[in-house]
C-alpha positions in Angstrom: -64.7 53.6 -1.2 -66.5 52.0 -4.2 -69.8 53.6 -5.2 -70.8 51.1 -7.8 -74.5 50.4 -7.8 -75.1 46.6 -7.8 -76.5 45.5 -11.1 -79.5 43.3 -11.3 -78.5 39.6 -11.1 -78.3 37.7 -14.4 -81.3 35.7 -15.3 -81.5 32.0 -14.3 -81.1 29.9 -17.4 -83.9 27.6 -16.3 -86.4 30.3 -15.4 -89.4 30.3 -17.7 -88.3 27.1 -19.4 -90.8 24.3 -20.1 -89.3 21.2 -18.7 -90.8 17.7 -19.0 -89.7 15.3 -16.4 -90.0 11.6 -17.4 -89.6 9.1 -14.6 -89.1 5.4 -15.1 -89.1 2.4 -12.8 -86.0 2.6 -10.6 -85.8 3.2 -6.9 -83.9 6.3 -7.7 -87.3 7.8 -8.6 -87.7 8.8 -5.0 -85.1 11.6 -5.6 -87.2 13.3 -8.3 -89.6 15.2 -6.0 -86.5 17.2 -4.8 -85.6 18.0 -8.4 -89.1 19.0 -9.4 -89.4 21.2 -6.3 -86.0 22.9 -7.1 -87.0 23.5 -10.7 -90.2 25.2 -9.8 -88.4 27.4 -7.2 -86.1 28.5 -10.0 -89.1 29.6 -12.1 -89.3 26.7 -14.5 -92.7 25.3 -15.7 -92.6 21.5 -15.0 -94.8 18.6 -16.1 -94.2 15.0 -15.0 -94.8 11.7 -16.7 -94.5 8.4 -14.9 -94.2 4.9 -16.2 -96.4 2.3 -14.3 -93.4 1.0 -12.4 -92.4 4.6 -11.4 -95.9 5.3 -10.1 -95.4 2.5 -7.6 -92.2 4.1 -6.3 -93.0 7.8 -6.2 -96.4 9.5 -5.5 -98.1 11.1 -8.6 -100.0 13.2 -6.1 -96.8 14.5 -4.6 -95.3 15.3 -8.0 -98.5 17.1 -9.1 -98.4 19.2 -5.9 -94.8 20.1 -6.2 -95.0 20.9 -9.9 -98.3 22.8 -9.6 -99.3 20.8 -12.7 -101.2 17.6 -13.4 -99.0 14.5 -13.3 -99.5 12.2 -16.3 -99.8 8.4 -16.2 -100.3 5.7 -18.9 -104.0 5.7 -18.2 -104.1 9.3 -19.4 -102.6 8.6 -22.8 -105.9 8.1 -24.8 -109.1 9.9 -24.3 -112.1 10.5 -26.5 -112.4 14.1 -25.1 -108.8 15.0 -26.1 -108.4 16.9 -29.5 -104.8 15.7 -29.9 -102.8 12.6 -28.7 -101.3 13.4 -25.3 -97.8 12.1 -26.1 -97.7 14.4 -29.1 -99.0 17.4 -27.1 -96.4 16.8 -24.3 -93.6 16.2 -26.8 -94.3 19.5 -28.5 -94.8 21.4 -25.3 -91.4 20.5 -23.8 -88.3 22.8 -24.4 -86.1 20.4 -22.4 -86.7 16.8 -21.3 -85.2 15.3 -18.1 -85.3 11.5 -18.2 -84.4 10.4 -14.7 -84.1 7.7 -13.7 -83.6 5.9 -17.0 -84.1 2.2 -16.3 -82.8 -0.6 -18.4 -86.3 -1.3 -19.7 -87.0 2.3 -20.7 -83.6 2.5 -22.3 -84.3 -0.6 -24.4 -87.8 0.7 -25.4 -86.4 4.0 -26.5 -83.4 2.6 -28.4 -85.6 0.1 -30.3 -88.3 2.6 -31.2 -91.1 1.1 -29.1 -94.0 3.4 -28.1 -96.0 1.1 -25.8 -96.2 3.5 -22.9 -96.9 7.3 -22.6 -93.3 8.0 -21.7 -91.9 5.8 -24.5 -94.3 7.4 -27.1 -93.4 11.0 -26.2 -89.6 10.2 -26.2 -90.1 9.1 -29.8 -92.2 12.2 -30.7 -90.2 14.9 -29.0 -87.6 17.1 -30.8 -86.4 18.7 -27.6 -83.0 18.0 -26.2 -83.0 15.2 -23.6 -80.9 14.8 -20.5 -80.9 11.0 -19.8 -79.6 9.9 -16.3 -79.3 6.1 -16.0 -79.9 4.1 -12.8 -80.0 0.4 -12.3 -78.4 -2.6 -10.5 -74.6 -3.0 -11.1 -75.0 -6.3 -12.9 -77.8 -4.9 -15.1 -75.6 -1.9 -16.0 -72.8 -4.3 -17.0 -75.0 -6.5 -19.1 -73.9 -6.6 -22.8 -77.4 -5.6 -24.0 -77.5 -2.5 -21.8 -73.9 -1.6 -22.7 -74.8 -1.7 -26.4 -77.9 0.3 -25.9 -76.0 2.9 -23.9 -73.2 3.2 -26.4 -75.8 3.8 -29.1 -77.5 6.4 -27.0 -74.3 8.3 -26.5 -74.1 8.8 -30.3 -77.5 10.4 -30.6 -77.1 14.2 -31.3 -80.0 15.4 -29.3 -79.3 13.4 -26.1 -77.0 14.4 -23.2 -76.3 11.1 -21.4 -75.4 10.9 -17.7 -73.9 7.5 -16.9 -74.5 6.3 -13.3 -72.0 6.7 -10.5 -70.4 4.2 -8.3 -71.6 3.7 -4.7 -73.9 1.7 -2.4 -77.0 0.8 -4.3 -80.5 0.2 -2.9 -80.0 -3.6 -3.6 -77.0 -3.5 -1.2 -74.6 -3.9 -4.0 -71.5 -1.7 -4.1 -70.7 -0.7 -7.6 -71.8 1.4 -10.6 -75.5 2.1 -11.1 -76.4 5.0 -8.8 -78.3 7.8 -10.5 -76.6 11.2 -10.6 -77.4 13.3 -7.5 -80.2 15.9 -7.7 -77.7 18.8 -7.6 -75.9 17.3 -10.6 -79.1 16.8 -12.5 -80.0 20.5 -12.0 -76.5 21.5 -13.1 -76.7 19.3 -16.2 -80.1 20.7 -17.1 -78.8 24.2 -16.8 -75.9 23.2 -19.1 -78.4 21.8 -21.5 -80.3 25.1 -21.5 -77.1 27.0 -22.2 -75.2 24.8 -24.5 -77.5 22.0 -25.7 -76.2 18.5 -26.4 -73.1 19.5 -28.3 -70.1 17.3 -27.4 -67.3 19.3 -29.0 -64.8 18.2 -26.3 -65.3 14.5 -27.0 -62.0 12.7 -27.2 -60.1 15.5 -25.4 -58.5 15.5 -22.0 -58.7 18.6 -19.8 -56.9 19.3 -16.5 -58.6 21.8 -14.2 -57.4 23.2 -10.9 -59.9 24.6 -8.5 -60.2 26.0 -5.0 -57.7 27.5 -2.6 -54.4 26.1 -1.4 -53.3 26.5 2.2 -49.8 27.2 3.6 -49.5 26.2 7.2 -47.8 28.3 10.0 -48.6 25.7 12.6 -51.2 22.9 13.0 -53.9 25.5 13.8 -53.1 28.4 11.4 -52.6 28.9 7.7 -52.4 31.4 4.9 -55.2 30.9 2.4 -58.0 32.8 0.6 -61.8 32.7 0.3 -62.0 30.7 -2.9 -64.7 28.1 -2.8 -63.6 26.3 -6.0 -67.0 27.0 -7.7 -65.6 28.4 -10.9 -63.1 25.6 -11.4 -65.5 22.8 -10.6 -68.2 24.2 -12.9 -65.6 24.5 -15.6 -64.7 20.9 -15.1 -68.3 19.7 -15.2 -69.1 21.8 -18.3 -66.2 20.2 -20.1 -67.3 16.7 -18.9 -70.8 17.3 -20.2 -69.4 18.4 -23.5 -67.6 15.1 -23.8 -64.1 15.7 -22.2 -62.3 13.4 -19.9 -61.5 15.7 -17.0 -58.8 15.6 -14.3 -59.8 17.9 -11.4 -57.0 18.9 -9.0 -58.6 20.8 -6.1 -57.9 22.3 -2.7 -60.6 22.4 0.0 -64.0 23.0 -1.7 -67.2 24.6 -0.7 -69.5 23.3 -3.5 -72.3 20.8 -3.9 -70.8 17.3 -3.4 -72.7 16.0 -6.4 -70.9 18.4 -8.7 -67.8 16.2 -8.4 -69.5 13.1 -9.9 -68.0 12.0 -13.2 -64.7 13.8 -12.7 -61.3 12.3 -11.9 -60.6 14.1 -8.6 -57.2 14.7 -7.1 -57.6 16.5 -3.7 -54.6 18.5 -2.5 -53.9 21.0 0.3 -50.7 23.0 -0.2 -49.0 24.6 -3.2 -46.3 21.9 -3.2 -48.9 19.2 -3.4 -50.5 21.0 -6.3 -47.2 21.4 -8.1 -46.4 17.7 -7.7 -49.8 16.7 -9.1 -49.5 19.1 -12.0 -46.2 17.7 -13.0 -47.7 14.2 -13.0 -50.8 15.1 -15.1 -49.6 17.8 -17.5 -48.1 15.4 -20.1 -51.3 13.5 -20.4 -53.8 16.3 -21.2 -54.6 18.5 -24.2 -55.4 21.6 -22.3 -55.2 23.1 -18.8 -57.4 25.5 -17.0 -55.6 26.9 -14.0 -58.5 28.2 -11.9 -57.1 27.4 -8.4 -56.4 30.3 -6.1 -52.8 29.5 -5.0 -51.5 31.1 -1.8 -48.6 33.4 -2.5 -46.2 32.5 0.4 -45.4 29.5 2.5 -43.5 28.8 5.6 -40.0 27.4 5.1 -40.5 25.0 8.0 -44.1 24.8 9.3 -44.1 24.5 13.1 -45.0 21.1 14.5 -46.9 22.6 17.5 -49.5 25.3 18.0 -47.9 28.7 18.8 -49.0 30.7 21.8 -50.9 33.8 20.8 -48.1 36.0 22.2 -45.6 34.4 19.9 -47.5 34.9 16.7 -46.2 38.3 15.7 -42.6 37.2 16.0 -43.3 34.0 14.0 -44.8 36.0 11.2 -41.8 38.2 10.8 -39.5 35.8 9.0 -39.1 32.2 7.8 -41.4 32.6 4.7 -40.7 32.2 0.9 -42.8 32.8 -2.2 -44.8 29.8 -3.6 -43.4 29.0 -7.1 -45.2 30.5 -10.0 -47.1 27.3 -11.1 -48.8 28.8 -14.1 -45.4 30.0 -15.5 -44.0 26.5 -14.8 -46.8 24.9 -16.7 -46.3 27.2 -19.7 -42.5 26.5 -19.7 -42.9 22.8 -19.5 -45.9 22.1 -21.8 -45.7 19.7 -24.7 -46.4 20.8 -28.3 -50.0 21.7 -29.0 -51.1 21.9 -25.3 -53.2 25.0 -24.5 -53.3 26.8 -21.2 -56.0 29.1 -19.7 -54.9 31.2 -16.7 -57.0 33.0 -14.2 -56.4 36.3 -12.5 -58.2 38.0 -9.6 -57.8 41.8 -9.3 -59.2 44.8 -7.6 -59.7 48.3 -9.1 -59.0 48.7 -12.8 -58.7 45.1 -13.9 -57.8 45.4 -17.5 -54.3 47.0 -17.3 -53.3 44.6 -14.6 -54.6 41.7 -16.6 -52.7 42.8 -19.7 -49.4 43.0 -17.8 -50.0 39.6 -16.2 -50.9 38.0 -19.5 -47.7 39.3 -21.1 -45.7 38.0 -18.2 -47.2 34.5 -17.9 -47.2 33.5 -21.5 -50.4 31.4 -21.4 -52.7 31.2 -24.3 -55.7 32.7 -22.6 -56.2 34.7 -19.4 -59.5 35.3 -17.7 -59.3 38.2 -15.3 -62.1 39.0 -12.9 -62.8 41.6 -10.3 -63.0 40.5 -6.7 -64.1 43.9 -5.3 -67.4 44.2 -7.2 -70.7 43.0 -5.6 -71.9 39.7 -7.0 -68.6 38.7 -8.6 -65.4 36.9 -7.6 -64.9 34.6 -4.7 -67.9 32.6 -3.5 -70.4 34.4 -5.8 -72.7 32.5 -8.1 -72.0 34.8 -11.0 -68.8 36.2 -12.5 -67.6 38.8 -14.9 -64.3 40.0 -16.3 -62.0 40.2 -19.3 -60.8 37.3 -21.5 -57.4 38.0 -23.1 -56.1 35.9 -26.0 -53.6 35.7 -28.9 -52.9 38.7 -31.0 -54.2 41.4 -28.6 -57.6 39.7 -28.5 -59.6 41.1 -25.6 -63.3 40.3 -24.9 -65.4 41.7 -22.1 -67.5 39.0 -20.4 -70.5 40.6 -18.8 -71.9 39.3 -15.5 -73.4 35.8 -15.9 -73.8 32.6 -13.9 -70.5 30.9 -13.5 -71.6 27.9 -15.5 -72.4 30.1 -18.4 -68.9 31.7 -18.1 -67.4 28.3 -18.0 -69.0 27.4 -21.3 -67.7 30.6 -22.8 -64.2 29.9 -21.6 -64.3 26.3 -22.9 -65.4 27.5 -26.3 -62.5 29.9 -26.5 -60.0 27.3 -25.2 -61.3 24.6 -27.5 -61.0 26.9 -30.5 -57.2 26.9 -29.9 -56.8 23.2 -29.9 -55.7 21.3 -33.0 -58.7 19.4 -34.7 
């Protein structure tokens, strides 16, 4: 029996941070109260600024109540009783800026240096990193002027741009223009707090596998594992936020649906399906992170009908085979220059088992984590373990939120890629 005393959970990267939320005139503004409320619950200090159009769509009173702070409007910008200009004070107060939704009008003002509103002025004055999440009608998003402005914004070093997603818009159009979901905004803000706006994976393609596979005995029963896919999905999103084009091959997931936005997703179920997709995608990518938890054995011939309970024991005795070693197959078939990060889940003394597996698999990096420690492993929000690399390199990664671990792993993997 383990006698480890659970350690205190790692601090939330957003706790205690001063976050300014700028809201411009798009119907997506109605989602921002959820974001503000979630930030406050996570311990952030939040102040909100609304454009005149935004104030017609979302209540300043509601935002003030949720943030526990005064909500600022254009009418507040100039006052003879204020010692300093409000836009300068807010710009200097903020550690992080969330600009969501970013409308076509506010984007144009910002790109062309116009400061005719409180929000426009403070965007010009702030030196804090900005997460900018666009939202607008599909035709507006595709307009040449907006496309030029967005392309320019993507080159700014202190801005992390979140392009809109496709879906049904409030104008009843089906297409691109929908603002990132609140759960993705929170994830991107956390990434901004951890990593800033650096886009060191720009121009690179990453393949990530995530979640469990399932091997079926009959239509009602399967061999699987408790992986939720959280580590792999966060690794994929961290890479996407750092500029990568990401292919995510995943089994059944138990994560926030919004975390999948912006990723090229390839859902699979069995190990054979995962193997087939890996063979298709491997030649197209610069690096692979094999975070999926692949079931170890599969039925030679899954039964087409549900077995009676009395027949289960006999059916489990034979007719099974090992699932192929997909990580070893990737290593053996990789093109020149491709780098591969493997994952290993162990109980007990992790490091000796990890060293043996690393030597056996031949991948470039191996992250080995315990699954028998409280607060780590399957389904946990945090993770810890050992990162093994070339030349006997071995680094202990202390317990941290899985997004923070994802950034650490991406940095190590990116360092092995050719410039």
